[in-house]
C-alpha positions in Angstrom: 27.5 13.0 4.5 26.5 9.7 2.9 24.5 9.1 -0.3 21.7 6.5 -0.7 24.2 3.7 -1.2 26.0 4.3 2.1 29.1 5.8 0.5 30.4 8.9 2.3 31.3 12.1 0.5 35.0 11.4 0.9 34.7 8.0 -0.9 34.8 5.6 2.1 32.2 3.0 2.6 30.0 3.4 5.7 30.6 0.2 7.6 27.1 0.0 9.2 25.4 0.8 5.9 27.4 -1.9 4.1 26.4 -4.5 6.7 22.7 -3.5 6.3 23.0 -3.6 2.5 24.5 -7.1 2.7 21.7 -8.3 5.0 19.0 -6.9 2.7 20.7 -8.4 -0.4 20.8 -11.9 1.3 17.1 -11.6 2.2 16.3 -10.5 -1.3 18.2 -13.4 -2.8 16.0 -15.9 -0.8 12.8 -14.2 -2.1 14.0 -14.1 -5.7 15.1 -17.8 -5.5 11.6 -18.8 -4.3 9.9 -17.0 -7.1 12.4 -18.3 -9.7 11.7 -21.8 -8.6 7.9 -21.5 -8.9 8.3 -20.0 -12.4 10.7 -22.8 -13.4 13.6 -20.5 -14.2 16.9 -22.2 -15.1 20.3 -21.2 -13.7 21.6 -18.2 -15.6 18.2 -17.1 -16.9 17.2 -14.0 -15.1 13.7 -13.4 -13.7 12.2 -10.7 -15.9 9.7 -8.2 -14.4 8.1 -5.7 -16.7 5.8 -2.7 -15.9 3.3 -1.8 -18.6 2.2 1.8 -18.1 4.2 4.5 -16.4 1.8 6.7 -14.5 2.5 7.6 -10.9 1.6 4.3 -9.2 3.0 2.1 -12.0 6.4 4.0 -12.0 6.6 3.9 -8.2 5.7 0.2 -8.1 8.6 -0.7 -10.4 10.9 1.7 -8.7 10.2 0.0 -5.3 11.2 -3.3 -6.8 14.2 -1.8 -8.4 15.3 -0.4 -5.1 14.7 -3.7 -3.4 16.2 -6.1 -5.9 18.1 -4.1 -8.4 21.5 -5.1 -7.0 20.7 -8.8 -8.0 21.3 -8.2 -11.7 22.2 -11.8 -12.5 19.0 -13.1 -10.9 16.3 -10.5 -11.6 15.9 -7.7 -14.2 13.3 -5.0 -14.3 12.1 -2.7 -17.0 9.1 -0.5 -17.7 7.2 0.3 -20.9 5.7 3.6 -21.8 4.9 5.1 -25.1 7.6 7.3 -26.7 7.1 10.7 -28.1 5.3 12.4 -25.2 6.8 15.9 -24.9 7.5 17.6 -21.5 6.1 21.1 -21.8 8.3 24.1 -20.8 6.6 24.9 -17.5 7.0 21.3 -16.4 10.7 21.3 -17.6 11.3 24.5 -15.5 9.7 23.0 -12.4 11.7 19.8 -13.0 14.9 21.8 -13.0 14.0 23.3 -9.7 13.3 19.9 -8.2 16.7 18.6 -9.4 18.5 21.6 -7.9 16.7 21.2 -4.6 17.9 17.6 -4.2 21.7 17.2 -3.8 21.6 13.5 -4.2 19.7 13.8 -7.5 21.9 16.7 -8.7 25.1 14.7 -8.1 23.7 11.6 -9.8 22.7 13.5 -13.0 26.1 15.3 -13.1 27.9 11.9 -12.8 25.8 10.6 -15.7 26.5 13.7 -17.7 22.7 14.2 -17.9 22.4 17.5 -16.0 23.1 19.7 -19.0 20.0 18.6 -20.9 17.8 19.8 -18.0 19.5 23.2 -18.1 18.9 23.4 -21.8 15.2 22.3 -21.4 14.7 25.0 -18.7 16.1 27.6 -21.2 13.8 26.4 -23.9 16.8 25.2 -26.0 15.8 21.5 -25.9 12.6 19.4 -25.7 12.5 16.6 -23.1 10.4 13.5 -23.5 8.5 11.5 -20.8 10.4 8.3 -21.5 13.7 10.1 -21.5 13.2 11.7 -18.0 11.8 8.4 -16.7 15.2 6.8 -17.4 16.6 9.4 -15.1 14.0 8.7 -12.4 11.3 11.3 -13.1 7.6 10.4 -13.7 5.8 13.0 -15.7 2.7 12.6 -13.5 4.7 13.0 -10.3 7.6 15.5 -11.0 8.1 16.4 -7.3 9.0 12.9 -6.3 12.3 11.7 -7.9 12.6 8.0 -8.3 15.6 5.7 -8.9 16.7 5.5 -12.6 14.6 2.9 -14.5 15.2 0.9 -17.6 12.6 2.2 -20.0 11.5 0.5 -23.2 9.2 2.2 -25.7 8.7 -0.8 -28.0 5.9 -2.9 -26.5 7.0 -6.2 -28.1 10.5 -5.8 -26.9 9.3 -5.0 -23.4 6.9 -7.9 -22.8 7.8 -10.8 -25.2 9.9 -12.7 -22.6 8.5 -11.3 -19.4 7.9 -13.6 -16.4 5.9 -11.1 -14.4 4.0 -8.2 -15.9 2.7 -5.4 -13.8 -0.3 -3.7 -15.4 -0.5 -0.1 -14.5 -2.6 1.1 -17.5 -5.8 3.1 -17.1 -8.7 0.6 -17.5 -9.7 2.4 -20.7 -6.4 1.5 -22.4 -6.2 -2.2 -21.2 -8.0 -3.8 -24.1 -6.1 -2.3 -27.1 -2.7 -2.7 -25.4 -3.2 -6.2 -24.1 -4.7 -7.3 -27.5 -1.3 -6.4 -28.9 0.5 -8.2 -26.1 -1.7 -11.3 -26.6 -0.4 -11.5 -30.2 3.2 -11.3 -29.1 2.6 -14.2 -26.7 0.9 -16.6 -29.1 4.0 -18.8 -29.5 4.8 -18.9 -25.8 4.8 -22.3 -24.2 4.3 -20.9 -20.7 2.3 -17.8 -19.8 3.6 -15.1 -17.5 2.0 -14.0 -14.2 0.2 -10.6 -14.3 -0.3 -8.2 -11.4 -2.9 -5.6 -12.3 -2.9 -2.3 -10.4 -5.8 -0.9 -12.5 -9.0 0.2 -10.7 -11.5 1.1 -13.4 -14.4 -1.0 -14.6 -16.6 -1.5 -17.7 -20.3 -2.2 -17.8 -21.7 -4.9 -20.2 -25.4 -5.3 -20.7 -25.6 -8.6 -22.6 -26.5 -11.3 -22.1 -27.2 -10.0 -18.6 -26.1 -6.7 -17.0 -22.7 -7.2 -15.4 -19.4 -5.5 -14.5 -16.2 -6.4 -16.3 -13.0 -5.8 -14.4 -9.4 -5.1 -15.7 -8.2 -8.6 -14.8 -11.1 -10.0 -16.8 -10.2 -7.8 -19.8 -6.6 -9.1 -19.6 -7.8 -12.7 -19.5 -10.1 -12.1 -22.5 -7.5 -10.4 -24.6 -4.4 -12.5 -23.9 -5.6 -16.0 -23.2 -3.5 -16.0 -20.1 -5.0 -18.5 -17.5 -7.2 -16.6 -15.0 -5.2 -18.1 -12.1 -2.1 -16.2 -13.4 -3.8 -12.8 -13.3 -4.0 -11.1 -9.9 -5.1 -7.7 -8.6 -3.1 -5.5 -6.1 -4.7 -2.6 -4.4 -4.9 -0.7 -1.2 -5.1 2.8 0.5 -1.9 4.2 -1.0 -0.7 7.5 -2.4 2.2 6.7 -4.8 4.5 9.6 -3.7 4.0 8.8 0.0 4.7 5.1 -0.6 8.0 5.9 -2.3 8.9 8.3 0.5 8.7 5.2 2.8 5.5 6.2 4.6 4.0 3.1 6.2 1.5 1.6 3.7 -0.3 -1.7 3.0 -2.0 -3.4 0.2 -3.7 -6.7 -0.7 -2.8 -9.0 -3.6 -5.8 -11.0 -4.6 -6.2 -14.0 -6.8 -5.2 -17.7 -6.9 -3.4 -19.2 -3.9 -0.7 -20.6 -6.2 0.6 -17.1 -6.9 -0.8 -14.6 -4.3 1.1 -15.9 -1.3 4.6 -16.1 -2.9 4.0 -12.7 -4.6 2.9 -11.2 -1.3 6.1 -12.4 0.2 8.2 -11.1 -2.7 6.5 -7.7 -2.7 6.5 -7.1 1.0 8.9 -4.5 2.4 9.3 -3.0 5.9 7.3 0.1 5.0 5.0 -1.6 2.5 3.1 -4.6 3.9 1.3 -6.8 1.4 -1.4 -9.2 2.6 -3.1 -11.7 0.4 -6.8 -12.5 -0.3 -8.7 -14.9 -2.5 -11.5 -12.5 -3.4 -10.0 -10.9 -6.5 -13.0 -9.6 -8.4 -14.9 -7.9 -5.5 -11.8 -6.1 -4.3 -11.2 -5.0 -7.9 -14.7 -3.7 -8.3 -14.6 -1.8 -5.1 -11.3 -0.2 -6.1 -13.1 1.3 -9.0 -16.1 2.4 -7.0 -14.2 4.5 -4.5 -12.9 6.7 -7.4 -16.5 7.6 -8.3 -17.2 9.1 -4.9 -13.8 10.7 -4.6 -14.7 13.1 -7.4 -17.8 14.2 -5.5 -15.8 14.6 -2.3 -13.4 17.0 -4.1 -16.4 19.0 -5.4 -18.1 19.2 -1.9 -14.8 20.4 -0.3 -14.3 23.1 -2.8 -17.9 24.3 -2.8 -18.2 24.5 1.0 -14.8 26.1 1.6 -13.6 22.8 3.1 -16.3 22.7 5.7 -15.7 19.7 7.9 -19.4 19.4 8.6 -20.4 19.3 4.9 -17.7 16.8 4.1 -18.9 14.6 6.9 -22.5 14.7 5.6 -21.1 13.8 2.2 -19.1 10.9 3.7 -22.1 9.5 5.4 -24.2 9.5 2.2 -21.5 8.3 -0.1 -20.4 5.4 2.1 -24.1 4.3 2.4 -24.3 4.3 -1.4 -21.1 2.4 -1.7 -22.3 -0.2 0.9 -25.6 -0.5 -0.9 -23.8 -1.1 -4.3 -21.4 -3.5 -2.6 -24.3 -5.6 -1.3 -25.7 -5.7 -4.9 -22.3 -6.9 -6.2 -20.7 -9.1 -3.6 -21.7 -12.3 -2.0 -20.1 -11.5 1.3 -19.8 -7.7 1.3 -19.2 -7.4 5.1 -15.7 -8.7 4.5 -14.9 -5.6 2.5 -15.9 -3.0 5.0 -12.4 -2.3 6.3 -10.5 -2.3 3.0 -13.3 -0.4 1.2 -13.4 2.4 3.8 -9.6 2.6 4.1 -9.1 2.9 0.3 -12.0 5.4 0.1 -10.7 7.5 3.0 -7.2 8.0 1.5 -8.6 8.7 -2.0 -11.1 11.3 -0.7 -8.2 12.9 1.3 -5.5 13.1 -1.4 -6.2 11.1 -4.6 -6.2 12.5 -8.1 -10.0 11.9 -8.4 -10.7 14.2 -5.5 -8.3 16.7 -6.9 -10.1 16.6 -10.2 -13.5 17.2 -8.5 -12.0 20.1 -6.6 -10.6 21.7 -9.7 -13.9 21.3 -11.6 -15.8 23.0 -8.8 -13.4 25.9 -8.6 -13.6 26.4 -12.4 -9.9 25.7 -12.8 -10.6 22.7 -15.0 -13.5 22.3 -17.5 -15.2 19.0 -18.2 -14.6 19.6 -21.9 -10.9 19.2 -21.3 -11.4 15.5 -20.9 -10.3 13.1 -18.2 -6.6 12.7 -19.1 -5.0 15.6 -17.3 -1.5 16.8 -17.9 0.7 16.1 -14.8 -1.9 13.9 -13.3 -2.8 11.2 -15.9 -6.1 9.5 -16.4 -8.9 10.4 -14.0 -10.3 6.9 -13.6 -13.4 7.9 -11.7 -15.0 9.5 -14.8 -15.4 6.3 -16.8 -16.3 4.5 -13.6 -19.3 6.9 -13.0 -20.6 6.0 -16.5 -20.0 2.2 -16.0 -21.7 2.0 -12.6 -24.6 4.2 -13.7 -25.2 2.2 -16.9 -25.3 -1.0 -14.9 -27.5 0.2 -12.0 -30.1 1.9 -14.2 -31.1 -1.4 -15.9 -34.8 -2.2 -15.1 -33.9 -5.9 -15.1 -32.0 -5.3 -11.8 -34.9 -3.6 -10.1 -35.2 -3.5 -6.3 -38.0 -2.5 -4.0 -38.1 1.2 -3.1 -38.4 1.5 0.7 -41.0 4.3 0.6 -42.8 4.0 -2.7 -43.1 0.2 -2.2 -42.6 -0.5 -5.9 -39.8 -1.9 -8.0 -37.2 0.7 -9.2 -33.8 0.5 -10.9 -31.0 0.4 -8.2 -29.6 3.8 -9.4 -32.8 5.5 -8.2 -31.5 4.8 -4.6 -28.1 6.4 -5.4 -28.6 10.2 -5.6 -24.9 11.0 -5.5 -24.1 8.7 -8.4 -27.0 10.2 -10.3 -25.7 13.7 -9.7 -22.2 12.8 -10.8 -23.6 11.2 -14.0 -25.4 14.4 -14.8 -22.3 16.6 -14.1 -19.6 14.4 -15.7 -21.3 12.3 -18.4 -24.4 14.1 -19.5 -22.8 17.5 -18.8 -26.2 19.1 -18.2 -25.7 20.1 -14.6 -23.0 22.2 -12.8 -20.8 20.9 -10.0 -23.2 22.5 -7.5 -25.7 19.7 -8.3 -23.7 17.5 -5.9 -24.8 19.8 -3.0 -28.4 19.6 -4.2 -28.2 15.8 -4.0 -27.2 16.1 -0.3 -29.8 18.7 0.5 -32.8 16.9 -1.1 -35.5 17.1 1.7 -36.9 13.8 0.4 -33.7 11.9 1.0 -34.1 9.4 3.7 -31.6 8.7 6.5 -28.7 6.8 4.9 -29.0 4.1 7.5 -32.3 3.0 5.8 -30.4 2.3 2.6 -28.0 0.1 4.6 -30.8 -1.6 6.5 -32.5 -2.4 3.2 -29.2 -4.0 2.0 -29.3 -6.4 4.8 -32.7 -7.9 3.7 -32.2 -7.9 0.0 -32.5 -11.2 -1.7 -30.3 -10.8 -4.8 -28.2 -13.0 -7.0 -25.1 -10.9 -6.6 -22.8 -12.9 -8.8 -24.9 -12.0 -11.9 -23.6 -8.5 -11.8 -19.9 -9.3 -11.8 -18.1 -10.9 -14.7 -16.2 -13.8 -13.1 -13.7 -15.8 -15.1 -15.2 -19.2 -16.0 -12.2 -21.0 -14.5 -10.5 -18.6 -12.1 -8.9 -21.1 -9.7 -9.8 -19.0 -6.7 
C-alpha cells in the first residue's frame, strides 16, 4: 500500500509514482518561473503566496496550491492567515477525532508528527484545540470532514502579508474593509504592489451620489491603494470539499489581461480548469446574487418535503428575477447566462446558503443566531439580500410596471427578493412567506419579466461601482 507521496508501506519508492511526481514537478517549475518573471522576482527570492481568510474555500484554495507547488520550496512559498484564539468546541473535537481515525493516511501523518496525542486529549476534554492549530495539521474548522494537506498558518496579519507577491482574499465581504484597511497600512512603504485574487462573493449597496453596487474587489482597491489592474476575481460553480476531492471543476479568473491569463495558467490543474474573462465586476456581482436565491431554495425544499415540482417552480421564478436584475446591472448580460446558471445550480444543490435556508425553515436555526454559523462560517447571502434590496428599492431607478403601466422601483418586480428581505432582514415574516411569494395569484408568468428585460432602456453601468482606472 502506498501513501500520497508514492512511498510504499515497506519504505520503497513506487517507480511509476516517482516518474509522475518528477513530471509534475517539472511542469510546475515552468509555471512558477513564468509568474516569477512577470513579478520581477530575483534568483533566490521565493514567490510568496498568502491566503487571507481560512474558511472552507479559502483553505482549500491554498491547499490546492500547496499540493501542486509545495515541493518547490526554493521557488515558491505559501502561507495562510487566520485569526488566532478561536476555540474548537468539544463536539467538534470529538468528531474530528473520528475523522482522523477513519483515515489511515491522516492517522499515520499525525503520529509521525507526534501530534496525535493532542487530539486524543481534546476528545477526552483534557485539552482545548484552536482553529489555527488544527489548520496547521490540515483541518479547516468549517469543513472538518475533509482533511487537507498541512498548511503554514500565521496569526499575525502584518507578518503574513507584508512581503506577499500574491494575496488570495477569502474573507467574507463584510470583513474585507476592516482587514484590508490594516493591510493597506502595512503596504504604504512598498515600492511594488502585490497581485490580489479575490474569492469573495458578497456585495455592498451605496446610495450616494447615485445608487450603485460596490464589489469586494472595489473595496480592496479603495482600502489598499493597490492598482485596480492588480486585483482580480475568481469564481465558479464549485463546492470546496468536492474540489479538494478532485471532482472535476472549473472556474473563471476575471480582470486585467496582464494578470488573468498567466494566473489562469498557474492555477489550472487537471481536475480544476481555470478560464479567464475580462468582465470582472459583472461576474463578481452575479456571484453575490446567486447566494441570495440559494437561501430561498433551501427554504422551499424544506417546506415542501423536497418536492421536485415545487423546487422547479421556485427555480423558474428565481432565475427570472436573477436575469431581470442582471439586465439592470450588466451591459451585456447574455454573456453571463451559462456561468450564472451553473453557479446558481450548484449553490442551490449543495451550498451553505441553501443549507442555511433549509435549517431556518425546519426550525433548527433561528434568525436571531446571526449569519456566522459554527462549522459553516459566514452565510454571505444574508447581507447580499439587504444590499440588493436596498439598491433596487430606490425610486430613482424606477422601471415601467408591465401591467400597472406606471413607474415602480425595480424591487416591486422581484417578489422572491422582497419575501427574503421580510424574513431575513426585517424579521417580520416566517420562512413560509417564501411559498406565498410563489403562490401569489397576481404574479405574472416569469417569461414576461424576461421579455421586459429585453426592451428596457437603462444605463446599466450606473448601478455598478467600476474602478476609475481598471485596465480591463
